[in-house]
C-alpha positions, 0 to 999 in steps of 0.5 A: 119891645113887641113889633107894632101890628097893623092890618093890610088889605089884599083883594082876598083878606086883611092880614095882621102884619108887623111894622118891623117884619112882614110876617102874618099873625094868626087871627086872634093873636094880634097885640094892639100896640100904640099908634099915637106916636106915629099919628099925623096931626093936621089942625083939629084932625088926627090921622092914625092907624088902628088905635088901641085902648090906651091911644083912645084914652090918651087922645080923649084926655087931649081933647078928641071928642069925635072918632071917624072910622073908615075901616070896613065891618069885616075889618072891625069884626076882626078887631072885636075878635081880638078882644078889643071893642072899640065902640064900647070903649068910645061910648064909655069915654063919651066920644062920638063914633061914626063909621063910614067904611072905605075899602074893596068893592063893597065900600068904594071911594066915595064922598060920604066919609068926606062929608062925615068929616066935614060934619064932625068938624062943624059940630064943635071945636073939638079934635077929630080922630080919623082912623083906618088900618094903616092911616092911608084911607084916613089920610085920603079922606082928610085930603079930599076934605081939604080940596073939596071943602076948604079949596086947597090945592091937591098937590099942597095937601098931598105934600103934607101927607109925605110922612105917611108915604102918600107923597111923592106919588108912585109915578113921580118916584118911578119916573123921576119927573116932579108932578103937580095935581090939579083940581078942575073946578 
C-alpha cells in the first residue's frame, strides 16, 4: 500500500509529505490517497485533509452537498498540477464549492471562513465538508464556529479535536499543567 500524502506548510513553500515517512515528493508525483477514514465527523460537518476524487464521490453519496475549502490558491494550483481538478469534479457531482483561503501572510486567520461555514450550515440540512491540507485549518474553522456561533466553551470544543492533534495544547503538553481556554464575551 502506498503511503498517504498530505501537504505541509513551511514559511517558504508547501511540501507533499507521506504520513508514514518524512520524505518530500517531487511536484507532480503526488498520489492522492483517501483521507475519508481519517476524517473527523462533527454533527453535520466533516473535517478532512485534502480529499481525492473517490472521497468526494463517497461523501456525495453519503449526503455531503457543500464543500468549504480553506486551502490557499497556491496550494490548490499544486493540486491541479498533480492532475486533480477539484472544482470540476464538485461541479460534476452537483456539490456547492466555496473557497475561503487561510494560510500565510496573504490569508491570515480571520472570521470569513467561519462565517462561510455558518452560512453553508444554515442553507439547508445537508452535510458540509470542510477541508485543508492536513485538517488543522479546517478544524480551527469548525472550532471557531462552535465558540462564536453556537456559544460553546473553547476548552470543550478543543477537547473534541484531540483525534487530529489539536488537544492538548502544546503548552499543556510541555508544562504538564492542565489548561482551560476561556471565552470572554
